[in-house]
Each structure stands twice: as structure tokens, then as C-alpha cells.
C-alpha positions in Angstrom: 201.1 90.3 88.8 197.4 89.7 86.9 194.6 91.1 87.8 191.4 88.8 86.8 188.5 91.0 86.6 185.2 89.1 85.8 183.0 90.9 82.4 179.9 89.3 82.4 178.7 86.1 83.4 181.4 83.9 81.3 184.3 85.8 80.1 187.5 87.0 81.7 189.3 89.9 81.0 193.2 89.5 82.0 194.5 93.3 82.5 198.4 93.3 83.3 198.8 95.7 86.5 201.3 98.8 86.2 203.7 98.7 88.9 202.5 102.1 89.1 198.5 101.1 90.3 197.8 102.1 93.6 202.0 101.9 95.1 202.9 105.2 94.3 199.8 106.7 95.8 197.1 105.1 98.4 194.4 102.9 97.5 191.2 103.4 98.4 189.6 101.2 101.3 186.3 100.3 101.9 185.2 102.2 104.9 185.2 106.4 104.4 188.5 107.8 103.0 188.8 112.1 103.4 190.8 114.2 101.2 191.7 117.5 101.7 192.6 119.4 98.1 192.6 121.9 95.7 195.3 124.1 98.1 193.1 123.4 101.2 189.6 124.7 100.0 187.8 120.9 99.7 187.3 118.6 101.8 186.0 115.7 100.5 184.7 112.1 102.0 184.5 109.6 100.0 182.5 106.3 101.3 183.6 102.9 99.3 182.4 99.6 99.0 183.3 96.0 97.8 182.3 94.9 94.8 182.8 91.9 92.6 186.4 91.6 94.4 187.4 94.8 93.9 186.6 98.2 96.4 184.5 100.7 94.1 183.1 104.2 94.7 179.4 104.2 96.8 178.7 107.8 97.7 180.9 110.9 98.4 180.2 114.5 100.4 182.5 117.5 101.5 182.8 121.4 100.4 184.1 123.4 98.1 185.6 127.1 99.3 186.5 129.6 96.6 190.2 129.3 97.3 190.5 125.6 95.8 189.4 126.7 92.2 191.9 125.9 89.7 194.4 124.4 92.5 193.3 120.4 91.7 195.4 118.4 89.3 195.4 116.4 85.7 195.0 112.8 85.8 198.4 110.7 85.1 198.8 107.2 83.6 198.3 105.6 86.8 195.3 106.8 87.8 194.5 105.8 84.2 195.1 102.4 84.3 193.3 102.4 88.2 190.2 103.9 86.5 190.4 101.3 83.0 191.1 98.4 86.2 188.0 98.5 87.1 186.3 99.2 83.7 184.0 96.2 83.1 182.2 96.7 79.8 184.5 95.7 77.8 185.3 98.6 76.0 188.5 99.8 77.8 188.3 103.2 76.7 186.7 104.8 80.0 188.2 108.4 81.2 189.8 108.5 85.0 186.9 110.8 85.6 187.6 113.0 88.4 184.7 112.7 91.5 185.5 116.6 92.2 186.7 117.6 89.4 190.6 119.3 88.5 188.5 122.7 88.2 187.2 123.3 91.4 190.4 121.5 92.7 190.5 117.8 92.4 193.3 116.0 92.9 193.7 113.5 89.4 196.9 111.7 90.8 195.4 110.1 93.7 192.3 106.6 92.9 190.3 107.8 95.9 189.3 111.1 94.1 188.5 108.7 90.2 186.4 106.6 88.8 185.8 104.9 85.2 183.8 107.4 83.9 182.2 107.1 79.9 184.8 109.5 78.3 181.8 111.3 76.0 179.7 112.1 79.9 182.8 113.4 81.4 183.7 115.5 78.4 180.8 117.3 77.9 177.2 116.9 80.1 179.2 116.6 83.5 181.7 119.2 82.7 179.6 121.7 81.8 177.6 120.6 85.2 180.9 120.8 86.9 181.1 124.5 85.1 178.2 126.1 86.8 179.4 125.2 90.4 182.7 127.0 89.0 180.6 130.0 87.9 178.7 130.4 91.0 181.8 129.4 93.7 183.0 132.4 90.4 180.6 134.9 91.5 179.6 135.4 95.2 179.2 131.5 96.6 181.6 131.9 99.8 181.0 127.0 99.8 179.5 125.0 97.3 178.3 121.5 99.2 178.5 118.7 97.6 177.7 114.8 97.1 177.4 112.2 94.6 175.7 108.9 94.9 177.0 106.5 92.3 174.2 103.7 91.2 175.5 99.9 90.0 173.6 97.8 87.4 173.7 95.0 90.3 177.2 94.0 93.1 179.3 92.4 90.7 179.6 95.7 88.5 182.8 98.1 89.1 182.0 100.4 86.8 179.1 102.8 87.8 175.9 103.2 85.5 174.8 106.4 87.2 175.8 109.1 89.1 173.9 111.3 90.8 175.8 114.8 91.4 174.0 117.4 94.2 175.4 120.2 95.0 173.7 123.9 96.9 175.9 126.6 98.0 175.5 128.8 101.2 176.0 133.1 100.2 175.5 134.4 96.1 172.7 133.9 93.8 173.0 130.4 92.9 170.0 127.7 94.0 170.7 124.0 94.7 171.9 121.9 91.7 170.9 118.1 90.5 171.7 115.5 87.7 171.9 111.9 87.5 174.0 111.3 84.8 175.0 107.8 82.7 178.0 106.5 82.7 
């Protein structure tokens, strides 16, 4: 099977879809998608919209408890193929970025928690931000309320160019953190 991904105004990129993309686990559906992850300690609701002929992440929100820490999972070859299917910058070098981080209890083996993410950002400033949430939960915070907003250059793009990520905390000494990440 071949999937045609529109890139810019006249160039088409042909990607051979592997049998594992959205066949072994569910792909997101337009509207709200919910996953309880991290041994039940993370409850995230994802909102998906259609853009450029694909279902893409628009926003997400939920709670993360201390019990979810270190109970996520790594990405798989299938979720990497899924994220590259949505990567529309012509590079085909993105990471399969966890929306909720692996170390915070996010699953990497389900496309609903994955988006095409710039590898440098994912492994750099985004990971540091997630580390702040992890540290808060490890040091007296009972619950982190997290939310994401994914911003796209236009309604045809399938890879967000910015991610706004915010975390507020219940109990403990942590204050609200929020960053607009390039992608």
C-alpha cells in the first residue's frame, strides 16, 4: 500500500506504509482519544483534527501521578514509521516524539501518544522540561496537570511547527511551568 503525503505545493512524497502502522494498535481518530498509561497513574485526553488528509494532534490534557513515573514505554519501529508518515518537511529524520514522556508514564507503542518531533528539540530542551515535571513529582508533588497545544504553519501541514506545553502542580513546592517549543 502507498500513502501519498502532500509536501509544499507541488512535490509529492511517496511513503510505503508498513503493515504495522495502525494495524497492531489503534491510530488516533478525529475528536477526543483517551489513554490511561503508566500503570494507571497517567490519564491523558488527546484531541485530533484532520489536516492535509491526515488525522493530526491538536491538543492534549490530563493528569500525571507519581505512580506513573518510569512506567512508560519506548517507541517502536511502527510508531517511528507512523511519525515519519506525518513528517512533512521533506527530511524524514524526525523522532517519534512522546506527547507524554516515557519517563512520566507515556506509552511509545501507541500512535495516539506520538507526534513527529524535531530530534534535537526532543532530546534537548523538551527532555529537560519533562525532567522538571519528573523532579517535581519525585519531590513532594502529588499530581501534575499537563496540557499541550500543537500549532501548525497552515491547515495542510501534518507536522506541528510549535508545541506549547504547560504543567501545574498539586501540593509540593513546584510552580507552574510553561514553554513554547519550536518543532
